[in-house]
Steps between C-alpha positions, in 0.01 A plus 500: 500500500188714569168353387352667193163663562233479230377858524197454276393197702542704819288784361234251391498348850451849644208563263336173605553590866332835436198320353474273805509797737247687284264201493516467878482866600412711197726681256481828691655328804805371314834637624861431406570349842201264487589382151864445600388288794262300280777447241743383768755775438614808686360846434844603374504214249157600370608863466793383288238424233231757576581839649141565604153349513394647164786328316409169663132541415571583136728198460235274655235632260737465202561140601127439534448655157754262344327204666166621364645518149639147538160374618322663205757354259451154652123535463544604136710188437210279609259651247398250234460787254675823611259725312463868600164404654659226715797719595274785610297266720817344645653831602166626634478196728847580637378848593250366755572277804420139411697312767675560835827605337327747271289628790807585709671668206189695408456630854863608513470679166190689615675597824802618300279714275336658804837583652627626163226763496673665798863432406651665193791258449267200521241676282751548217573127499131403529417728206765338280386151601137584419604642163675173418183300568292747300736476202490119511121496504478760224717278281284192562180698438643636174580144388146391593359780285715400202403132541130587506448394863423860594296759315699737280330784690688408819781726615794298644597764758141541617431126524827442688410774750151355547636150557748624762229702676270198508774275636585749775135532599450123507816455707385758753159334539665160532735615776208660685313170487225627269598248230641148506790402275256313277269801473794727424614285209141452378442875486826553312395228254158659456665830408732327253210309344321829437816660364613221272309433181358149506688294244370159390 
């Protein structure tokens, strides 16, 4: 009787192989053949799941996005008091590289965004993914306004856009070596301290 193949597990293994190749050589150097070799499967087997490089890249970024959501959810679960203020700080910390795992993921995301600027099919996905993050942040900011942690004059869409822009700038400086991980987090915290109304 033929052995059953767990197709989702196989696709996940391919995504992880893509990350390893990207970490070693850069995302722009990733090819179907190299990923197949890294995953220990044939090129034909890989193409059974992904017809081209774009499909493989999008799946890998979707998988990374799900892992990011899981990590944020786990961080939220550790909060003693999951107030809007605490939730905003928790998600902001996940937007900047604070350890080796986050550093690798952050670098891959930045590389993906750069490639998406030149690739329409990737750009459509990247735009939808960015909109999802923006919507999440807008919701948390709106809750913080209602709870009194943020000024009523704040605009949720504007504050979410500013927070994302700051995180992207901090990540870029970190990857260029201009900031350490500690400095990156400290600057994010300084911004949040200025934004959030001090509550006794």
